[in-house]
C-alpha positions in Angstrom: -38.0 -10.9 -32.2 -37.2 -9.1 -28.9 -34.7 -6.4 -29.7 -33.6 -6.1 -26.1 -32.4 -9.7 -25.9 -30.8 -9.8 -29.4 -27.3 -8.5 -28.3 -27.0 -11.1 -25.5 -28.2 -13.9 -27.8 -25.6 -12.9 -30.5 -22.8 -13.0 -27.9 -23.9 -16.4 -26.5 -24.0 -17.7 -30.1 -20.3 -17.0 -30.5 -18.7 -17.9 -27.2 -15.1 -18.0 -28.4 -15.3 -14.6 -30.0 -17.1 -13.2 -27.0 -14.7 -14.7 -24.5 -11.7 -13.2 -26.4 -13.2 -9.7 -26.3 -14.1 -10.1 -22.6 -10.5 -11.1 -21.9 -9.3 -7.9 -23.6 -11.7 -5.8 -21.6 -10.6 -7.6 -18.4 -6.9 -6.9 -19.2 -7.7 -3.2 -19.5 -9.6 -3.3 -16.2 -6.7 -5.1 -14.4 -4.2 -2.7 -15.8 -6.1 0.5 -14.7 -7.7 -0.7 -11.5 -4.7 -2.8 -10.3 -2.2 -0.1 -11.3 -4.2 2.6 -9.6 -4.6 0.6 -6.4 -0.9 -0.3 -6.3 0.3 3.3 -6.8 -2.2 4.6 -4.2 -1.1 2.0 -1.7 2.5 3.0 -2.0 1.7 6.7 -1.7 -0.5 5.9 1.4 2.4 3.9 2.9 4.8 6.8 2.4 2.3 9.3 3.9 1.7 7.0 6.9 5.4 6.6 7.5 6.0 10.4 7.4 3.2 10.9 10.0 4.4 8.1 12.2 8.0 9.2 12.4 6.8 12.6 13.7 10.4 13.8 14.4 12.8 16.0 12.5 15.9 14.0 13.5 16.5 10.6 15.0 19.8 10.1 17.0 21.2 6.6 17.4 24.5 5.1 18.5 27.3 5.6 15.9 28.0 1.9 15.7 24.4 1.2 14.8 24.9 2.0 11.2 22.1 4.5 11.8 20.3 4.9 8.5 20.4 1.2 7.5 19.3 0.0 11.0 16.5 2.5 11.3 15.1 1.7 7.8 15.2 -2.0 8.5 13.3 -1.5 11.8 10.8 1.2 10.7 10.2 0.2 7.0 10.8 -3.6 6.8 10.0 -4.6 10.4 13.4 -6.3 10.8 13.8 -6.8 14.5 16.9 -5.1 16.0 18.2 -3.3 19.0 21.1 -1.0 19.9 21.9 1.0 23.0 23.8 4.1 24.1 24.3 5.9 27.4 21.2 7.6 28.7 23.1 10.8 29.6 23.6 11.6 25.9 20.1 12.8 25.7 20.9 15.8 27.9 23.8 16.7 25.6 21.6 16.5 22.6 18.9 18.6 24.2 21.6 21.3 24.9 22.4 21.7 21.2 21.2 25.1 19.7 18.1 24.6 17.6 16.8 21.6 19.5 13.3 22.2 20.9 12.2 18.8 22.2 13.8 15.4 22.8 12.3 12.1 23.7 14.1 8.8 24.2 13.0 5.4 22.8 14.1 1.9 23.7 14.4 -1.0 21.2 14.2 -4.7 22.2 13.6 -7.9 20.3 11.5 -10.6 21.8 12.5 -14.2 21.7 9.5 -16.4 20.9 6.2 -14.7 21.3 2.8 -16.5 21.5 1.4 -14.1 18.9 3.6 -15.3 16.0 6.3 -17.6 14.9 8.9 -14.9 14.3 10.7 -12.4 16.5 8.8 -9.2 17.4 10.2 -5.7 17.6 9.5 -4.0 21.0 9.6 -0.2 21.1 9.5 1.6 24.4 8.6 5.3 24.5 8.6 7.9 27.3 5.0 9.1 27.6 5.9 12.3 29.5 8.3 13.6 26.8 7.0 11.8 23.7 5.8 13.9 20.8 6.0 11.4 17.9 4.2 8.2 18.9 1.4 9.3 21.3 -0.5 11.3 18.8 -1.2 8.2 16.6 -1.4 5.7 19.5 -4.4 7.7 20.8 -6.3 6.4 17.8 -6.6 3.1 19.6 -5.8 3.8 23.3 -6.2 7.2 25.0 -5.2 6.1 28.5 -1.9 5.9 30.3 0.0 2.6 29.9 0.5 0.8 33.1 3.0 -1.8 34.2 3.5 -4.6 31.6 0.8 -3.1 29.3 1.4 -3.0 25.6 -0.1 -1.7 22.3 0.3 -4.1 19.4 0.7 -3.5 15.7 -2.1 -4.4 13.2 -0.3 -7.4 11.7 0.0 -9.2 15.0 -2.7 -11.7 15.9 -2.9 -10.7 19.5 -6.3 -9.1 20.4 -7.1 -6.3 22.8 -7.5 -7.8 26.3 -5.3 -10.8 25.6 -2.0 -11.5 27.4 1.2 -12.0 25.5 4.2 -13.7 27.2 7.5 -12.0 26.5 10.6 -13.4 28.2 8.3 -15.1 30.6 6.6 -11.8 31.5 2.8 -11.6 31.0 2.1 -8.4 29.0 -1.5 -7.3 28.5 -2.6 -5.8 25.1 -4.7 -2.7 25.8 -4.8 -1.4 22.3 -4.3 -2.4 18.6 -3.1 0.0 16.0 -4.5 0.6 12.5 -2.4 -0.6 9.6 0.5 1.7 8.5 1.9 -0.3 5.6 5.3 -0.3 7.3 7.4 -2.5 9.6 5.7 -0.7 12.5 2.7 -3.0 11.9 4.6 -5.9 13.4 5.9 -4.0 16.4 4.8 -3.8 20.1 4.8 -0.4 22.0 5.1 0.0 25.7 6.7 2.1 28.4 10.5 2.3 29.2 9.8 0.6 32.6 8.3 -2.4 30.9 11.2 -2.6 28.4 13.6 -2.5 31.3 11.6 -5.3 33.0 11.8 -7.3 29.8 15.6 -6.7 29.4 16.1 -7.9 33.0 13.9 -10.9 32.3 15.9 -11.8 29.2 19.1 -11.6 31.3 17.7 -14.0 33.8 16.9 -16.4 31.0 20.5 -16.1 29.7 19.5 -14.0 26.7 21.3 -10.8 27.7 21.2 -7.9 25.3 23.5 -5.8 27.5 27.0 -6.9 28.4 28.0 -4.4 31.1 25.5 -1.6 31.3 22.4 -1.6 33.5 19.0 -1.4 31.7 18.4 1.7 33.8 21.3 3.5 32.2 20.7 3.1 28.5 18.4 4.3 25.7 18.3 3.2 22.0 17.5 6.5 20.3 16.6 10.1 20.8 13.8 11.7 18.7 14.4 15.4 18.1 12.1 18.2 17.2 13.9 21.2 15.7 13.0 24.8 16.7 11.2 26.8 14.1 13.6 28.8 12.0 16.5 26.4 12.3 17.7 24.3 9.5 17.2 20.6 10.2 20.4 19.4 8.4 22.5 22.0 10.3 21.1 20.9 13.6 21.8 17.3 12.8 25.4 18.3 11.8 25.8 20.1 15.1 24.7 17.0 17.0 27.2 14.8 15.1 30.0 17.3 15.7 29.3 18.1 19.4 28.1 14.8 20.8 30.5 11.8 20.7 29.5 8.3 19.7 26.2 9.2 18.0 24.8 9.7 14.5 22.0 12.1 13.9 19.8 11.2 10.9 17.3 13.7 9.5 14.1 11.7 9.0 13.6 13.5 5.7 16.7 11.8 4.3 15.1 8.3 5.0 11.8 9.4 3.6 13.5 10.9 0.5 15.3 7.7 -0.3 12.1 5.7 0.2 10.1 8.3 -1.9 12.6 8.0 -4.7 12.3 4.2 -4.8 8.5 4.5 -4.6 8.5 7.0 -7.4 10.6 4.7 -9.6 8.3 1.7 -8.9 5.1 3.9 -9.4 6.5 5.2 -12.7 7.2 1.6 -13.9 3.6 0.6 -12.9 2.3 3.6 -14.8 4.2 2.7 -17.9 3.1 -0.9 -17.8 -0.5 0.2 -17.1 -0.5 2.6 -20.0 1.1 0.1 -22.3 -1.4 -2.6 -21.5 -4.2 -0.1 -21.8 -3.2 1.1 -25.3 -2.5 -2.4 -26.5 -5.9 -3.6 -25.3 -7.7 -0.6 -26.8 -6.0 -1.2 -30.2 -6.8 -4.9 -30.1 -10.4 -4.2 -29.2 -10.7 -1.6 -32.0 -9.1 -4.0 -34.5 -11.4 -6.9 -33.3 -14.6 -4.8 -33.8 -13.3 -3.6 -37.2 -12.7 -7.2 -38.4 -16.1 -8.2 -37.0 -17.7 -5.4 -39.0 -16.5 -7.1 -42.2 -17.5 -10.6 -41.0 -21.0 -9.6 -40.0 -21.9 -7.5 -43.0 -24.3 -10.0 -44.4 -25.9 -10.6 -41.0 -26.6 -6.9 -40.6 -27.8 -6.6 -44.2 -30.4 -9.3 -43.5 -31.5 -7.4 -40.3 -31.9 -4.3 -42.5 -34.2 -6.1 -44.9 -36.5 -7.3 -42.2 -37.0 -3.8 -40.9 -34.1 -2.8 -38.6 -33.3 0.9 -38.9 -29.7 2.2 -39.0 -30.1 3.5 -35.5 -31.2 0.1 -34.3 -28.2 -1.6 -35.9 -25.9 1.0 -34.3 -27.6 0.4 -30.9 -27.1 -3.4 -31.4 -23.3 -2.9 -31.8 -23.1 -0.6 -28.9 -25.1 -2.9 -26.7 -22.9 -5.9 -27.5 -19.8 -3.7 -26.8 -21.3 -2.6 -23.5 -22.1 -6.2 -22.5 -18.6 -7.3 -23.4 -17.0 -4.5 -21.4 -19.3 -5.2 -18.4 -18.2 -8.8 -18.4 -14.5 -7.7 -18.7 -14.9 -5.1 -15.9 -16.5 -7.6 -13.5 -13.8 -10.3 -14.3 -11.0 -7.7 -14.1 -12.1 -6.2 -10.7 -12.6 -9.7 -9.2 -9.1 -10.8 -10.4 -7.5 -7.7 -9.1 -9.3 -8.1 -5.8 -8.0 -11.7 -5.3 -4.5 -10.9 -6.6 -3.6 -7.4 -5.3 -5.5 -6.9 -2.0 -4.7 -10.1 -0.2 -0.9 -9.8 -0.9 -0.2 -6.3 0.4 2.0 -7.6 3.2 4.0 -9.7 0.6 4.4 -6.8 -1.7 5.7 -4.7 1.3 8.2 -7.5 2.2 9.4 -8.0 -1.3 9.9 -4.3 -2.1 11.0 -3.3 1.3 8.8 -0.2 1.0 5.7 1.0 2.9 2.5 -0.3 1.3 -0.9 0.6 2.7 -4.0 -0.3 0.7 -6.6 2.4 0.2 -9.8 2.4 2.3 -13.0 0.8 0.9 -14.4 4.1 -0.3 -11.3 4.9 -2.3 -11.3 1.4 -3.8 -14.9 1.8 -4.8 -14.0 5.1 -6.5 -11.1 3.6 -8.4 -13.4 0.7 -9.5 -16.1 3.1 -10.7 -13.6 5.3 -12.6 -12.1 2.2 -14.2 -15.5 0.9 -15.2 -16.4 4.2 -16.8 -13.1 4.3 -18.7 -13.3 0.8 -20.0 -17.0 1.3 -21.1 -16.1 4.5 -22.9 -13.1 2.8 -24.6 -15.4 -0.1 -25.7 -18.0 2.3 -27.1 -15.4 4.3 -29.0 -13.7 1.1 -30.3 -17.0 -0.1 -31.7 -18.2 3.3 -33.0 -16.4 2.9 -36.4 -17.8 -0.6 -36.8 -21.3 0.6 -36.0 -21.0 3.4 -38.6 -19.7 1.0 -41.3 -22.4 -1.6 -40.7 -25.3 0.9 -40.6 -24.1 2.7 -43.8 -23.4 -0.4 -45.9 -25.5 -0.9 -49.1 -27.8 -3.8 -48.2 -28.5 -4.8 -51.8 -24.9 -5.1 -52.8 -24.0 -7.1 -49.7 -26.8 -9.6 -50.3 -25.9 -9.9 -54.0 -22.3 -10.7 -53.0 -23.6 -13.8 -51.2 -25.5 -15.0 -54.3 
């Protein structure tokens, strides 16, 4: 008898029992691997959002319901636009504690060739910008020309392709990496291009401005606060001294999002731990029951020459094979249920969600595999001890 193949033959001989144990191991794997990936994805999304905002304060028109509107555009990718007089930027720049200001322009496309839904267009001033350019350089280090755009990762438009917006042909010169936020569905361009698109929309009867000229408006002002000044106090001064605007510290948006992420991550952790503990208890109980059922089988093996160490190795080998099957099944199930639906999770939760890179996912998978194998070995250790120490003669006489 080949000892190396015995564990596998024993498992194949009892397919229902083996399948049930593999299912338990798979549940443990899904709980740990899936939970770790989901929690890491939410943390990555929050970190990405914080880096992308890049400003201490965002100033928008008072009627824009500032915080709600901004969160909808930046986090959920809900298309929107609002405008205020361009001259307000100078007033904001004059407030004590303000170091840098940069305007942005929001516009919503009608029907774009790249997708079946509206697309958020964000115009930024390349000369004064300090929040967008640093991460746009990851995909395009040049200067945007007339009607040139950079597209978010979730849009199907490829670099070099032309996108028609309000009848204007706009060339995609760069494509951003995923951020896990609503910014992945946005288009970035220059203020001149945004103004061109606003005028084009008016010509098509889809005017977003009633009285003002596109040359006289902006949508928001990004503010960098001087070192040594309190951000909340500077935001309060802007609200007090500049009429018709609302200054929102970006930290307040991130804090609210972080609180929700923390609550969801906490829930994921509780569910993960509960499933893990339940599966470990079930696996331990299953091996314990099997130790009683297989007493006679192991007694016979002892009589034909198996040592106690070989019997223990047999149990541990079976446990390892069961865990290996569960690990493979669990990782595959997680891969087809968690990774492909990152965008859906982001939409449903309204929170930034950015999957870890390949190396991180491999690391999570390896750690999960090690933890599941260790749990399986520990769960079977007591059974191995009982079976190897049982009195062979008494067991065989019980069957007479």
